[in-house]
Chimera marker file (.cmm) of the C-alpha trace (Angstrom):
<marker_set name="trace">
<marker id="1" x="2.579" y="5.055" z="-49.351" r="1" g="1" b="0" radius="0.5"/>
<marker id="2" x="1.615" y="5.736" z="-45.767" r="1" g="1" b="0" radius="0.5"/>
<marker id="3" x="-0.131" y="8.919" z="-44.771" r="1" g="1" b="0" radius="0.5"/>
<marker id="4" x="1.361" y="11.347" z="-42.270" r="1" g="1" b="0" radius="0.5"/>
<marker id="5" x="-1.268" y="10.193" z="-39.799" r="1" g="1" b="0" radius="0.5"/>
<marker id="6" x="-0.291" y="6.546" z="-40.194" r="1" g="1" b="0" radius="0.5"/>
<marker id="7" x="3.387" y="7.391" z="-39.825" r="1" g="1" b="0" radius="0.5"/>
<marker id="8" x="2.689" y="9.373" z="-36.662" r="1" g="1" b="0" radius="0.5"/>
<marker id="9" x="0.486" y="6.636" z="-35.242" r="1" g="1" b="0" radius="0.5"/>
<marker id="10" x="3.162" y="3.992" z="-35.839" r="1" g="1" b="0" radius="0.5"/>
<marker id="11" x="5.722" y="6.233" z="-34.152" r="1" g="1" b="0" radius="0.5"/>
<marker id="12" x="3.476" y="6.804" z="-31.124" r="1" g="1" b="0" radius="0.5"/>
<marker id="13" x="2.804" y="3.061" z="-30.835" r="1" g="1" b="0" radius="0.5"/>
<marker id="14" x="6.533" y="2.305" z="-30.858" r="1" g="1" b="0" radius="0.5"/>
<marker id="15" x="7.179" y="4.960" z="-28.219" r="1" g="1" b="0" radius="0.5"/>
<marker id="16" x="4.380" y="3.504" z="-26.070" r="1" g="1" b="0" radius="0.5"/>
<marker id="17" x="5.917" y="0.047" z="-26.369" r="1" g="1" b="0" radius="0.5"/>
<marker id="18" x="9.236" y="1.507" z="-25.211" r="1" g="1" b="0" radius="0.5"/>
<marker id="19" x="7.469" y="3.108" z="-22.230" r="1" g="1" b="0" radius="0.5"/>
<marker id="20" x="5.839" y="-0.227" z="-21.421" r="1" g="1" b="0" radius="0.5"/>
<marker id="21" x="9.256" y="-1.898" z="-21.405" r="1" g="1" b="0" radius="0.5"/>
<marker id="22" x="10.613" y="0.827" z="-19.122" r="1" g="1" b="0" radius="0.5"/>
<marker id="23" x="7.688" y="0.269" z="-16.761" r="1" g="1" b="0" radius="0.5"/>
<marker id="24" x="8.337" y="-3.462" z="-16.774" r="1" g="1" b="0" radius="0.5"/>
<marker id="25" x="12.031" y="-2.844" z="-16.079" r="1" g="1" b="0" radius="0.5"/>
<marker id="26" x="11.100" y="-0.644" z="-13.109" r="1" g="1" b="0" radius="0.5"/>
<marker id="27" x="8.857" y="-3.380" z="-11.712" r="1" g="1" b="0" radius="0.5"/>
<marker id="28" x="11.550" y="-6.018" z="-12.176" r="1" g="1" b="0" radius="0.5"/>
<marker id="29" x="14.129" y="-3.756" z="-10.519" r="1" g="1" b="0" radius="0.5"/>
<marker id="30" x="11.768" y="-3.008" z="-7.647" r="1" g="1" b="0" radius="0.5"/>
<marker id="31" x="11.092" y="-6.702" z="-7.117" r="1" g="1" b="0" radius="0.5"/>
<marker id="32" x="14.806" y="-7.459" z="-6.997" r="1" g="1" b="0" radius="0.5"/>
<marker id="33" x="15.557" y="-4.606" z="-4.640" r="1" g="1" b="0" radius="0.5"/>
<marker id="34" x="12.596" y="-5.113" z="-2.329" r="1" g="1" b="0" radius="0.5"/>
<marker id="35" x="11.273" y="-8.666" z="-2.329" r="1" g="1" b="0" radius="0.5"/>
<marker id="36" x="14.503" y="-10.509" z="-3.074" r="1" g="1" b="0" radius="0.5"/>
<marker id="37" x="16.430" y="-8.381" z="-0.592" r="1" g="1" b="0" radius="0.5"/>
<marker id="38" x="13.794" y="-8.974" z="2.109" r="1" g="1" b="0" radius="0.5"/>
<marker id="39" x="13.915" y="-12.702" z="1.478" r="1" g="1" b="0" radius="0.5"/>
<marker id="40" x="17.690" y="-12.681" z="1.782" r="1" g="1" b="0" radius="0.5"/>
<marker id="41" x="17.503" y="-10.831" z="5.097" r="1" g="1" b="0" radius="0.5"/>
<marker id="42" x="14.898" y="-13.219" z="6.513" r="1" g="1" b="0" radius="0.5"/>
<marker id="43" x="16.908" y="-16.244" z="5.410" r="1" g="1" b="0" radius="0.5"/>
<marker id="44" x="20.178" y="-14.903" z="6.773" r="1" g="1" b="0" radius="0.5"/>
<marker id="45" x="18.636" y="-14.146" z="10.153" r="1" g="1" b="0" radius="0.5"/>
<marker id="46" x="17.169" y="-17.617" z="10.574" r="1" g="1" b="0" radius="0.5"/>
<marker id="47" x="19.547" y="-19.927" z="8.756" r="1" g="1" b="0" radius="0.5"/>
<marker id="48" x="23.214" y="-20.279" z="9.665" r="1" g="1" b="0" radius="0.5"/>
<marker id="49" x="26.034" y="-22.440" z="8.417" r="1" g="1" b="0" radius="0.5"/>
<marker id="50" x="27.911" y="-23.215" z="5.223" r="1" g="1" b="0" radius="0.5"/>
<marker id="51" x="24.813" y="-24.177" z="3.267" r="1" g="1" b="0" radius="0.5"/>
<marker id="52" x="23.125" y="-20.930" z="4.256" r="1" g="1" b="0" radius="0.5"/>
<marker id="53" x="26.127" y="-18.887" z="3.165" r="1" g="1" b="0" radius="0.5"/>
<marker id="54" x="26.336" y="-20.673" z="-0.175" r="1" g="1" b="0" radius="0.5"/>
<marker id="55" x="22.600" y="-20.310" z="-0.768" r="1" g="1" b="0" radius="0.5"/>
<marker id="56" x="22.697" y="-16.591" z="0.039" r="1" g="1" b="0" radius="0.5"/>
<marker id="57" x="25.681" y="-16.115" z="-2.259" r="1" g="1" b="0" radius="0.5"/>
<marker id="58" x="23.789" y="-17.757" z="-5.126" r="1" g="1" b="0" radius="0.5"/>
<marker id="59" x="20.644" y="-15.839" z="-4.244" r="1" g="1" b="0" radius="0.5"/>
<marker id="60" x="22.687" y="-12.639" z="-4.426" r="1" g="1" b="0" radius="0.5"/>
<marker id="61" x="23.876" y="-13.673" z="-7.881" r="1" g="1" b="0" radius="0.5"/>
<marker id="62" x="20.271" y="-14.252" z="-8.894" r="1" g="1" b="0" radius="0.5"/>
<marker id="63" x="19.368" y="-10.778" z="-7.652" r="1" g="1" b="0" radius="0.5"/>
<marker id="64" x="22.149" y="-9.313" z="-9.784" r="1" g="1" b="0" radius="0.5"/>
<marker id="65" x="20.943" y="-11.252" z="-12.825" r="1" g="1" b="0" radius="0.5"/>
<marker id="66" x="17.455" y="-9.853" z="-12.276" r="1" g="1" b="0" radius="0.5"/>
<marker id="67" x="18.860" y="-6.319" z="-12.055" r="1" g="1" b="0" radius="0.5"/>
<marker id="68" x="20.893" y="-6.935" z="-15.221" r="1" g="1" b="0" radius="0.5"/>
<marker id="69" x="17.717" y="-8.072" z="-16.988" r="1" g="1" b="0" radius="0.5"/>
<marker id="70" x="16.032" y="-4.817" z="-15.988" r="1" g="1" b="0" radius="0.5"/>
<marker id="71" x="18.956" y="-2.877" z="-17.498" r="1" g="1" b="0" radius="0.5"/>
<marker id="72" x="18.615" y="-4.903" z="-20.692" r="1" g="1" b="0" radius="0.5"/>
<marker id="73" x="14.905" y="-4.069" z="-20.877" r="1" g="1" b="0" radius="0.5"/>
<marker id="74" x="15.770" y="-0.367" z="-20.559" r="1" g="1" b="0" radius="0.5"/>
<marker id="75" x="18.393" y="-0.724" z="-23.289" r="1" g="1" b="0" radius="0.5"/>
<marker id="76" x="15.861" y="-2.401" z="-25.583" r="1" g="1" b="0" radius="0.5"/>
<marker id="77" x="13.401" y="0.415" z="-24.895" r="1" g="1" b="0" radius="0.5"/>
<marker id="78" x="16.093" y="2.952" z="-25.820" r="1" g="1" b="0" radius="0.5"/>
<marker id="79" x="16.790" y="1.044" z="-29.045" r="1" g="1" b="0" radius="0.5"/>
<marker id="80" x="13.086" y="1.068" z="-29.898" r="1" g="1" b="0" radius="0.5"/>
<marker id="81" x="12.932" y="4.840" z="-29.362" r="1" g="1" b="0" radius="0.5"/>
<marker id="82" x="16.019" y="5.461" z="-31.521" r="1" g="1" b="0" radius="0.5"/>
<marker id="83" x="14.812" y="3.169" z="-34.295" r="1" g="1" b="0" radius="0.5"/>
<marker id="84" x="11.299" y="4.620" z="-34.208" r="1" g="1" b="0" radius="0.5"/>
<marker id="85" x="12.704" y="8.138" z="-34.608" r="1" g="1" b="0" radius="0.5"/>
<marker id="86" x="14.903" y="7.096" z="-37.537" r="1" g="1" b="0" radius="0.5"/>
<marker id="87" x="11.991" y="5.347" z="-39.267" r="1" g="1" b="0" radius="0.5"/>
<marker id="88" x="9.642" y="8.264" z="-38.549" r="1" g="1" b="0" radius="0.5"/>
<marker id="89" x="12.068" y="10.802" z="-39.994" r="1" g="1" b="0" radius="0.5"/>
<marker id="90" x="12.742" y="8.649" z="-43.077" r="1" g="1" b="0" radius="0.5"/>
<marker id="91" x="9.059" y="7.973" z="-43.751" r="1" g="1" b="0" radius="0.5"/>
<marker id="92" x="8.122" y="11.634" z="-43.321" r="1" g="1" b="0" radius="0.5"/>
<marker id="93" x="10.935" y="12.661" z="-45.682" r="1" g="1" b="0" radius="0.5"/>
<marker id="94" x="9.757" y="10.095" z="-48.242" r="1" g="1" b="0" radius="0.5"/>
<marker id="95" x="6.195" y="11.374" z="-47.896" r="1" g="1" b="0" radius="0.5"/>
<marker id="96" x="7.313" y="14.981" z="-48.468" r="1" g="1" b="0" radius="0.5"/>
<marker id="97" x="9.268" y="13.921" z="-51.557" r="1" g="1" b="0" radius="0.5"/>
<marker id="98" x="6.268" y="11.988" z="-52.902" r="1" g="1" b="0" radius="0.5"/>
<marker id="99" x="3.941" y="14.933" z="-52.281" r="1" g="1" b="0" radius="0.5"/>
<marker id="100" x="6.364" y="17.321" z="-53.983" r="1" g="1" b="0" radius="0.5"/>
<marker id="101" x="6.533" y="15.080" z="-57.048" r="1" g="1" b="0" radius="0.5"/>
<marker id="102" x="2.737" y="14.898" z="-57.258" r="1" g="1" b="0" radius="0.5"/>
<marker id="103" x="2.457" y="18.674" z="-57.229" r="1" g="1" b="0" radius="0.5"/>
<link id1="1" id2="2" r="1" g="1" b="0" radius="0.2"/>
<link id1="2" id2="3" r="1" g="1" b="0" radius="0.2"/>
<link id1="3" id2="4" r="1" g="1" b="0" radius="0.2"/>
<link id1="4" id2="5" r="1" g="1" b="0" radius="0.2"/>
<link id1="5" id2="6" r="1" g="1" b="0" radius="0.2"/>
<link id1="6" id2="7" r="1" g="1" b="0" radius="0.2"/>
<link id1="7" id2="8" r="1" g="1" b="0" radius="0.2"/>
<link id1="8" id2="9" r="1" g="1" b="0" radius="0.2"/>
<link id1="9" id2="10" r="1" g="1" b="0" radius="0.2"/>
<link id1="10" id2="11" r="1" g="1" b="0" radius="0.2"/>
<link id1="11" id2="12" r="1" g="1" b="0" radius="0.2"/>
<link id1="12" id2="13" r="1" g="1" b="0" radius="0.2"/>
<link id1="13" id2="14" r="1" g="1" b="0" radius="0.2"/>
<link id1="14" id2="15" r="1" g="1" b="0" radius="0.2"/>
<link id1="15" id2="16" r="1" g="1" b="0" radius="0.2"/>
<link id1="16" id2="17" r="1" g="1" b="0" radius="0.2"/>
<link id1="17" id2="18" r="1" g="1" b="0" radius="0.2"/>
<link id1="18" id2="19" r="1" g="1" b="0" radius="0.2"/>
<link id1="19" id2="20" r="1" g="1" b="0" radius="0.2"/>
<link id1="20" id2="21" r="1" g="1" b="0" radius="0.2"/>
<link id1="21" id2="22" r="1" g="1" b="0" radius="0.2"/>
<link id1="22" id2="23" r="1" g="1" b="0" radius="0.2"/>
<link id1="23" id2="24" r="1" g="1" b="0" radius="0.2"/>
<link id1="24" id2="25" r="1" g="1" b="0" radius="0.2"/>
<link id1="25" id2="26" r="1" g="1" b="0" radius="0.2"/>
<link id1="26" id2="27" r="1" g="1" b="0" radius="0.2"/>
<link id1="27" id2="28" r="1" g="1" b="0" radius="0.2"/>
<link id1="28" id2="29" r="1" g="1" b="0" radius="0.2"/>
<link id1="29" id2="30" r="1" g="1" b="0" radius="0.2"/>
<link id1="30" id2="31" r="1" g="1" b="0" radius="0.2"/>
<link id1="31" id2="32" r="1" g="1" b="0" radius="0.2"/>
<link id1="32" id2="33" r="1" g="1" b="0" radius="0.2"/>
<link id1="33" id2="34" r="1" g="1" b="0" radius="0.2"/>
<link id1="34" id2="35" r="1" g="1" b="0" radius="0.2"/>
<link id1="35" id2="36" r="1" g="1" b="0" radius="0.2"/>
<link id1="36" id2="37" r="1" g="1" b="0" radius="0.2"/>
<link id1="37" id2="38" r="1" g="1" b="0" radius="0.2"/>
<link id1="38" id2="39" r="1" g="1" b="0" radius="0.2"/>
<link id1="39" id2="40" r="1" g="1" b="0" radius="0.2"/>
<link id1="40" id2="41" r="1" g="1" b="0" radius="0.2"/>
<link id1="41" id2="42" r="1" g="1" b="0" radius="0.2"/>
<link id1="42" id2="43" r="1" g="1" b="0" radius="0.2"/>
<link id1="43" id2="44" r="1" g="1" b="0" radius="0.2"/>
<link id1="44" id2="45" r="1" g="1" b="0" radius="0.2"/>
<link id1="45" id2="46" r="1" g="1" b="0" radius="0.2"/>
<link id1="46" id2="47" r="1" g="1" b="0" radius="0.2"/>
<link id1="47" id2="48" r="1" g="1" b="0" radius="0.2"/>
<link id1="48" id2="49" r="1" g="1" b="0" radius="0.2"/>
<link id1="49" id2="50" r="1" g="1" b="0" radius="0.2"/>
<link id1="50" id2="51" r="1" g="1" b="0" radius="0.2"/>
<link id1="51" id2="52" r="1" g="1" b="0" radius="0.2"/>
<link id1="52" id2="53" r="1" g="1" b="0" radius="0.2"/>
<link id1="53" id2="54" r="1" g="1" b="0" radius="0.2"/>
<link id1="54" id2="55" r="1" g="1" b="0" radius="0.2"/>
<link id1="55" id2="56" r="1" g="1" b="0" radius="0.2"/>
<link id1="56" id2="57" r="1" g="1" b="0" radius="0.2"/>
<link id1="57" id2="58" r="1" g="1" b="0" radius="0.2"/>
<link id1="58" id2="59" r="1" g="1" b="0" radius="0.2"/>
<link id1="59" id2="60" r="1" g="1" b="0" radius="0.2"/>
<link id1="60" id2="61" r="1" g="1" b="0" radius="0.2"/>
<link id1="61" id2="62" r="1" g="1" b="0" radius="0.2"/>
<link id1="62" id2="63" r="1" g="1" b="0" radius="0.2"/>
<link id1="63" id2="64" r="1" g="1" b="0" radius="0.2"/>
<link id1="64" id2="65" r="1" g="1" b="0" radius="0.2"/>
<link id1="65" id2="66" r="1" g="1" b="0" radius="0.2"/>
<link id1="66" id2="67" r="1" g="1" b="0" radius="0.2"/>
<link id1="67" id2="68" r="1" g="1" b="0" radius="0.2"/>
<link id1="68" id2="69" r="1" g="1" b="0" radius="0.2"/>
<link id1="69" id2="70" r="1" g="1" b="0" radius="0.2"/>
<link id1="70" id2="71" r="1" g="1" b="0" radius="0.2"/>
<link id1="71" id2="72" r="1" g="1" b="0" radius="0.2"/>
<link id1="72" id2="73" r="1" g="1" b="0" radius="0.2"/>
<link id1="73" id2="74" r="1" g="1" b="0" radius="0.2"/>
<link id1="74" id2="75" r="1" g="1" b="0" radius="0.2"/>
<link id1="75" id2="76" r="1" g="1" b="0" radius="0.2"/>
<link id1="76" id2="77" r="1" g="1" b="0" radius="0.2"/>
<link id1="77" id2="78" r="1" g="1" b="0" radius="0.2"/>
<link id1="78" id2="79" r="1" g="1" b="0" radius="0.2"/>
<link id1="79" id2="80" r="1" g="1" b="0" radius="0.2"/>
<link id1="80" id2="81" r="1" g="1" b="0" radius="0.2"/>
<link id1="81" id2="82" r="1" g="1" b="0" radius="0.2"/>
<link id1="82" id2="83" r="1" g="1" b="0" radius="0.2"/>
<link id1="83" id2="84" r="1" g="1" b="0" radius="0.2"/>
<link id1="84" id2="85" r="1" g="1" b="0" radius="0.2"/>
<link id1="85" id2="86" r="1" g="1" b="0" radius="0.2"/>
<link id1="86" id2="87" r="1" g="1" b="0" radius="0.2"/>
<link id1="87" id2="88" r="1" g="1" b="0" radius="0.2"/>
<link id1="88" id2="89" r="1" g="1" b="0" radius="0.2"/>
<link id1="89" id2="90" r="1" g="1" b="0" radius="0.2"/>
<link id1="90" id2="91" r="1" g="1" b="0" radius="0.2"/>
<link id1="91" id2="92" r="1" g="1" b="0" radius="0.2"/>
<link id1="92" id2="93" r="1" g="1" b="0" radius="0.2"/>
<link id1="93" id2="94" r="1" g="1" b="0" radius="0.2"/>
<link id1="94" id2="95" r="1" g="1" b="0" radius="0.2"/>
<link id1="95" id2="96" r="1" g="1" b="0" radius="0.2"/>
<link id1="96" id2="97" r="1" g="1" b="0" radius="0.2"/>
<link id1="97" id2="98" r="1" g="1" b="0" radius="0.2"/>
<link id1="98" id2="99" r="1" g="1" b="0" radius="0.2"/>
<link id1="99" id2="100" r="1" g="1" b="0" radius="0.2"/>
<link id1="100" id2="101" r="1" g="1" b="0" radius="0.2"/>
<link id1="101" id2="102" r="1" g="1" b="0" radius="0.2"/>
<link id1="102" id2="103" r="1" g="1" b="0" radius="0.2"/>
</marker_set>
């Protein structure tokens, strides 16, 4: 049986992992919104024609896929937080029951 300290530490570690994923999602989102957008603007100003239009369209799709990936990372982080809370509550309840039975 885990101790209350171990249960709390596991919970904090899971929450930190969720924060790390949120941070990564923010960086991915920022890259898509800043760097990819800048690249698209530079390309569109210097490259004209059908090939340029098609490339920019596909590049725009790539940007959207990157943004979607960032949303997925945030969703995973939310799932980690929810699951960590459920596990924490269940383990603490089990610990209380075990301690009550010992007494």
